[in-house]
Each structure stands twice: as structure tokens, then as C-alpha cells.
C-alpha positions, -999 to +999 in steps of 0.1 A: +628+030-502+642+001-483+662+001-452+682-028-464+674-047-432+656-080-438+646-097-406+626-127-394+594-119-375+573-139-351+560-159-381+595-170-390+591-156-425+618-132-438+605-097-447+619-064-459+611-032-442+611+005-453+624+016-419+644-002-392+617+007-367+580+015-366+547+000-377+545-008-414+514-020-433+520-051-453+497-073-474+484-094-445+485-069-416+510-047-398+547-054-391+559-039-358+595-034-348+613-015-320+648-012-307+646-018-269+679-034-258+683-046-222+646-054-216+631-088-207+598-083-224+583-060-250+545-060-255+521-044-279+488-029-265+466-030-295+434-011-303+409+005-279+407-026-257+446-027-254+448-063-264+482-076-254+505-091-280+541-100-273+570-091-296+598-115-303+635-107-296+658-107-326+690-110-306+705-075-313+682-054-292+654-053-318+619-068-311+593-075-337+560-091-345+536-094-375+499-089-366+475-102-393+441-086-400+447-050-389+456-019-409+458+019-411+439+037-384+445+011-357+460+026-325+486+010-303+511+014-275+542-004-263+549-017-228+582-027-214+587-056-189+550-056-181+552-022-163+527+006-166+499+013-191+521+017-221+535+045-241+534+056-278+558+041-304+588+064-305+589+059-343+551+065-348+540+079-381+511+098-364+501+108-329+466+122-331+463+129-294+498+143-290+532+129-279+518+111-249+488+095-266+486+063-286+502+059-320+481+055-351+491+032-379+495+050-412+498+035-447+516+060-469+509+040-500+472+050-501+479+087-509+476+094-546+505+116-558+502+138-589+539+149-590+555+120-608+571+143-633+587+165-606+625+163-609+636+182-578+657+212-571+690+224-586+710+245-562+716+274-586+687+299-591+666+291-561+648+316-538+639+302-504+609+312-484+609+301-447+576+297-429+561+284-397+529+265-405+511+275-372+514+313-378+517+315-416+479+316-421+448+324-401+440+287-400+474+278-388+474+244-405+483+226-437+451+236-454+456+273-447+492+271-459+482+252-491+456+279-500+484+305-500+509+286-522+498+306-553+509+338-536+544+324-530+546+314-566+535+349-577+561+364-554+589+345-571+599+321-544+610+287-557+616+267-525+595+266-492+615+259-461+593+246-433+602+251-397+602+217-379+569+198-379+578+166-359+553+161-331+560+181-299+542+188-267+518+217-262+493+237-282+519+257-301+557+261-305+585+265-330+590+227-334+626+225-324+616+205-293+602+177-314+601+142-298+585+120-324+605+126-355+584+105-378+550+119-368+540+153-384+524+172-356+486+168-351+484+206-346+486+212-384+465+182-396+471+147-407+501+132-425+481+132-457+473+169-453+511+174-453+514+153-484+487+173-501+506+205-493+537+191-509+518+177-539+502+211-546+535+229-542+550+207-568+520+213-591+528+250-589+565+245-595+575+250-559+599+228-540+595+220-503+623+213-478+620+206-441+639+218-411+650+188-390+665+186-356+690+158-350+711+174-323+688+169-293+654+157-283+626+178-267+622+176-230+585+165-229+573+133-246+607+117-255+601+080-253+632+070-272+652+073-240+626+052-222+633+022-245+671+027-245+695+050-226+719+046-256+701+072-277+719+101-260+755+108-252+771+126-223+779+156-244+757+186-239+740+211-262+723+243-253+690+225-253+698+191-237+720+161-242+734+154-276+727+122-295+750+092-294+765+090-329+798+075-320+796+058-286+785+024-273+755+009-292+754+039-316+746+020-347+708+019-342+709+056-333+726+064-366+702+042-384+673+061-368+686+094-381+694+081-415+660+065-417+643+097-407+661+117-434+651+091-460+615+089-446+607+126-454+622+123-489+605+090-497+571+091-480+564+129-483+583+136-516+602+164-499+630+181-519+655+183-492+663+191-456+677+219-435+698+205-407+695+225-375+726+235-355+750+210-371+778+221-348+760+200-322+761+168-342+790+155-322+805+126-342+840+112-345+830+083-367+848+076-400+816+089-418+801+119-400+764+115-394+756+146-416+774+129-445+757+096-438+721+110-437+728+131-468+740+101-486+710+081-476+686+109-485+700+112-520+699+074-524+662+072-518+654+103-540+654+081-571+672+106-592+653+137-579+677+165-571+677+173-534+688+205-516+705+197-482+711+228-462+729+232-429+729+257-401+764+260-387+774+288-363+811+281-365+809+283-403+827+251-409+828+246-446+837+209-442+800+204-443+800+218-479+829+199-492+825+167-512+829+134-492+857+125-517+878+152-501+867+146-465+836+168-465+800+160-456+784+167-490+758+193-480+747+218-507+745+250-487+750+267-453+731+297-438+754+328-439+753+346-406+781+369-417+759+386-443+730+389-420+750+403-391+769+428-412+737+439-430+718+444-397+746+465-382+745+486-414+707+490-411+703+495-374+737+507-361+735+482-332+766+461-324+757+443-292+764+406-285+771+385-316+768+416-338+799+430-320+823+414-346+808+435-374+809+472-384+783+471-412+806+487-437+804+482-475+837+463-473+820+437-451+789+430-470+808+431-503+832+405-488+802+382-483+792+387-519+827+378-531+838+352-506+807+338-489+818+340-453+838+369-438+852+348-410+873+320-425+897+313-396+902+347-381+897+353-344+862+363-333+862+388-305+827+378-294+835+340-294+871+346-282+884+320-306+890+314-343+859+310-364+852+296-399+871+278-426+881+287-461+854+290-488+877+287-517+863+267-546+827+267-533+799+280-555+783+313-545+749+296-544+761+274-515+757+304-491+722+313-480+718+351-476+690+365-455+679+397-437+653+378-416+648+343-403+629+329-374+658+332-350+669+366-359+635+383-359+627+367-325+661+378-311+651+414-315+633+410-281+599+422-293+600+402-325+604+433-346+609+431-383+640+447-399+619+473-418+607+486-384+643+492-372+658+508-403+651+537-426+628+529-456+654+538-482+682+518-467+659+488-462+649+489-499+685+491-509+697+462-487+667+442-500+680+448-535+714+435-525+698+404-509+677+396-540+703+405-566+734+393-548+753+361-558+741+339-529+709+320-526+684+344-510+660+335-482+629+354-472+611+349-439+573+348-439+557+382-443+590+399-451+579+405-486+552+429-476+568+444-445+544+425-423+533+443-392+531+411-371+562+403-350+576+369-347+582+359-311+598+329-295+568+309-282+566+275-266+536+260-248+550+238-220+538+223-188+544+247-158+577+232-146+592+232-181+577+266-190+596+281-161+629+267-173+622+277-208+615+313-198+647+314-177+667+300-205+653+325-229+661+354-205+696+341-200+701+339-238+688+374-244+709+388-216+739+388-240+724+420-254+735+447-229+702+467-230+682+436-221+706+425-194+702+459-177+664+459-179+638+447-155+632+411-165+596+411-155+586+430-186+603+406-210+579+384-231+569+351-217+574+323-243+544+304-228+520+332-234+492+324-259+491+361-268+527+359-279+518+331-303+487+348-317+506+381-321+530+362-344+504+352-369+505+369-403+477+393-413+473+385-450+446+412-455+471+440-449+488+431-482+461+451-499+470+483-480+493+508-499+519+507-472+523+470-477+516+468-514+548+489-521+573+465-505+554+435-520+559+450-555+596+457-546+602+420-538+582+408-568+602+430-592+635+421-577+629+384-578+616+387-614+648+405-623+669+378-607+649+352-626+649+369-660+683+387-662+708+362-676+737+380-660+725+386-625+708+352-624+738+335-642+766+343-618+783+311-608+779+297-643+806+296-670+814+331-684+799+352-656+822+366-629+819+391-601+841+419-588+833+442-559+846+475-546+836+500-519+835+537-529+829+548-493+823+530-460+786+530-468+786+526-506+796+495-525+794+482-561+791+447-575+802+443-612+790+412-630+812+406-660+801+384-689+830+370-710+835+347-739+806+330-756+783+340-728+787+377-738+770+373-772+772+402-797+772+429-770+782+433-734+757+421-709+776+433-679+756+445-649+765+470-622+747+470-589+753+500-567+742+500-531+745+533-512+735+534-475+748+569-471+740+604-485+741+613-522+775+607-536+790+629-563+820+615-583+830+640-610+861+619-619+855+584-605+888+566-599+873+532-597+878+507-626+846+488-619+826+520-629+843+519-663+819+516-693+810+481-705+827+464-733+832+481-767+847+514-754+834+544-772+802+527-782+785+519-749+775+536-717+756+527-686+718+530-683+696+525-654+676+492-655+661+494-620+661+517-589+649+512-554+638+548-554+610+540-579+579+557-566+560+524-569+581+512-540+576+544-519+608+561-533+612+596-546+625+588-581+660+586-594+679+602-623+704+584-644+735+581-622+760+587-650+761+617-673+788+632-696+789+666-680+789+658-643+803+623-641+785+601-615+759+610-589+749+581-569+716+585-550+716+583-512+699+555-493+692+537-525+703+509-549+704+510-587+710+483-612+727+494-644+732+477-678+750+487-711+734+512-734+746+514-770+755+548-782+743+558-817 
């Protein structure tokens, strides 16, 4: 990767850099560069003895110098205008003592990769697994996560989505308050430990994408604003000031974000990014920053296929459209509509942002057919129109989930969905998640009905911890029951016990109560992978129609037409019934009609969520000649054609 910026350093010799800022190891030493406009002097405090070296101005706010005879492992700080004892490089590649300590020079070229044959990720056919490195394993680091990669491969996941890992203050946290975007946090190990995790994932056939936060900086340890006030704009987000993507002196800010996106792809061989809260990337530039960073990331991938995902509460599908038609070129967006409707169906609760949903079959079938439910209609909760049209977008561009870090933590006590719904309905909705047309996402431990909650936790200094707790209480007060409760009993995000309680207990996977849901997820993902019809939707010759039989029972019919059909029909019928047993002696629904070749085929059951291996009570064939259809209650079944002889 090259930034394209060739500058003259203190030696007067032209040189090419990988990134516009930071310390880069070159043949003779280390090349330092920082954007610090408006300052009279920028100095480098080098090594343990803080030897002072001056940087030379380049005339556009950048300062640089080339120091011979040093290399990886050397520590350094910057000092502005001769004041203070210095601060870390805001574009440091490693901060071994945390965001306030000295930077350490890293040479990414010394790591020996074994994944040279890896070609990246196509959008179609992926299964995403979101995890938080600090709570995913007992070790809470890269080594612990690496040791459990084979379990994710066996499960059937294909892509690991990491919650943010950029350096942040404190002993633990979610990572969304990162302040040193180029430095993987010291809490999980070294940068090479991260590279080793990615390399091993690729060896197992697993992709890795990273959640990145470009909408705000964390409150503790942000030195970018120290070197220049131009990094932030006057626009606000829920978590602090937004970044300056279109105001005065915004070009270096845009370059920083584009460099960061490219950095993870180039120096860590990541397979893509998940962009946090894209609605807070305020930008009126001709090329939106989301489009610019996506373009840059794809350019440095060297032909590898990347997966760029966005979180966007307003459901603005402009992010998914091609730049040729004015879009931003992302591959997929998280689908809150599916989650919210499914959770109302499973729990019955319609408070706060769940209030726009009724949890009916019509709703979650609409997400299967159309991606988003809200495509410009008025949201009663938001008191405004929400969403844009999804026409022409592939079904895989919508990420479906029953759990993610936000939604589990927003249940107040960090409860998992299985704990708040009936076993049968939870198995049935899991079947819809895994066999539906979207790209499914699982959250760590979901596959075995983990007993551990997942809380919102953040270790902050006292004055910030108080503000974080108040902010969390204010946010959770949108739920009426919480607003009416005594706030003293609500979990404190700064509590170490809250962090430890969120850690997965891998040993419980061996217990029967957890083996059964694990087998359920394994079998469903194997079906998704092996069944050419269910796994083929979105490709030529495979189409989808949906219908609701009752407010709690819906069907998805996958049709296979043309050359894709082969000699016999390969249609599939997925029935999801969240209500009682349903008898249909004369079903007046065309989607229940027999598969192709009338008079020669009938439906047969391929899979049932009521299989005793999953904790169910067994299930008879839903269709018979003498009684018509009997659909099992609180269950899902997958049917395929059966030739009559």
C-alpha cells in the first residue's frame, strides 16, 4: 500500500510513505510524520532518555524527520512548542502502556504471513460471528481467541466480526471509545498477536472483519485534537463531537480515515470493515467519506474480495448503492427491522424502539422478501419518516440477527434471547435466521445458549465513569419499566464484576442443556451451506415468495426455475409457526401447492426444529392425503419434494 504522498524529509531526499502520518521503518532508520498545523515547533522525544529531535515543517501543516540508526521497538513521544513532557503519536501503531504512554515503533514487514493464497470474501453465502476479544475466552486476548477458531469453523461460521480493538483507556471496555485508531489495544496482546489471529483464521478458511468507529473519538486519551482542533466539527453525536469531513482543513482528516481503513486491510490482512453508526458520518462533500474509505480499502486489497458492512439506524440504502448511481458502495447493512420484529414476536415486549413493531408473521416475512420494513414510512417512535427503498439490492446485503452486542446489553441485565422466550419459539426463529435469505449474524455464545450475559461495561477514570453511568441510565430510560425503577439498582458500567460476568464459559458447551442448541445451530448452518436451493437464493434461477397463514405462522417458498431446476424440482418450503398447532384440511394458499411435476411429487420433511436432538418433542410429516396439513406449534420445518412412485 502507498498513500500516494511523496514528501521531502529533513534530509531533503524524496520518499514514499505507506500512511500520511505515523512512524514508518525504512532501510536506514525511521521516518516520522505528523499533521500539526498552527504550531511553531514540533519535537520528537526519542527513547528512554527522551533525546530531543526537531521535525521540519513541510508548509501544509505536516512536520517530518528521518532518524537514522533506529528501528522497531524504539519508544517515542511528540512535544509541541516546547511545552510539557510530551504525548504519544496520535497515529501510533502500538501503545504498550496505554493511550497516555509512549508510542512504540512497529515494523509490519517482519511478520511472516502464510495466507498468500487467500482470496477474500464474496458477499453471498457468508455467516458472520461477532465477538468481543476481551470476553470471548477465559484468557481475554488474541491467543485465547485464536485457540477457539476451530470451534467457529466447526460451527459453520465463515466470517468473524471483531468488536473495535483500537487502543482505549482503562482495563476493559467495548472499544467504541477508541482514541488511537492505528494501535491494536495492548489489552489483547501485541500487533503481531493480532496478525497471528488473522493468519490462523485464514488457514482455517475463516474471514476476519473489524468494527471501526469513525464518527467520534473517545473522551480519554484523544491526542489528535491536541495537535489540531480541525479534527472535529461542531456537529454532535450521542458520544461527542463528530469528525470534520467537509469543513475547513478537512483534507487531512479525510486522509486519516481513508489511511486507517486501508491500514487494517494492508498491514493486518483483514477481509473488510464494519462501519459503526454511519448516520453520524456527517459529510456534504462530493464524495462521502464512507464511499472514499471504501474505495481506498478496495484499492489496497490487491484483488482480494472485501466485505464492507455498515450500521445505519435510519436505514439509508444510499450506503448500499453503487457510486455510479450516487451511492457509497458498501456491501451490506445491519437489519434492525428483522431483529426488532423477531424480538417482539419472541418476547411480546414493545417498549421504546420496539414500539414500531408487532412481531407478526407479515413483518418478519417482509424482511425476508424486501430487506427493510421501513422504506420511507413514518416511524411513530422516531416521529419522522425512516428508511429508503431496497429495490434492486441483493438479499445478502441485509445482515439478519437475533443478538448482537448492543441488543443483548440493552436488555438491562444483559440477558440472552433464549432466556426471554419459549424454547420452541426460539428454535423456530433461529431456523428462520439461519435459513432465511439474508446474511445471518450470530453473537458470541449464541450458538450454545450461553448462560453468561453481555453487559455494557467501560472502565473509566472517576469523573468520566460518572458521566458514562448517567448517559447509560438516560439511554435505558426509554424503556418504560426501567424509567420507573429505582436507578440505584441498575448495573454500573464501571463495575469489574460486570465485565467478568460477560465472559463466556466454554466448559458449559459440554452440558446437555447447551449441547442441544449447539447441535441445532451446527445443523442449520450445514443445511444453509449444503442445500443448493436455500443457500442459492439471490442467484440466477432461485426466487422467493412468502405468505402468512396466521398472524403467528408464515411460510417462505424457494422456487428453482430454468436450468437451475435440473431434472426434478428442488423447491424448498420453510414453515415458521410461533403459535399453536395449525390444522389446514383444505389449505387455500398457493405456496403450499406441491412442487413441480403435479401428480408426481409431494412434500417431505427435510428438517424440524422439534427434533429431540435439539430438545424438541418430535414432529410428524406436516402433509398427508387424508387430513391435509397439520403444522406443528412453536416450531419450524423445512420441506422438500418427494417423488411419488
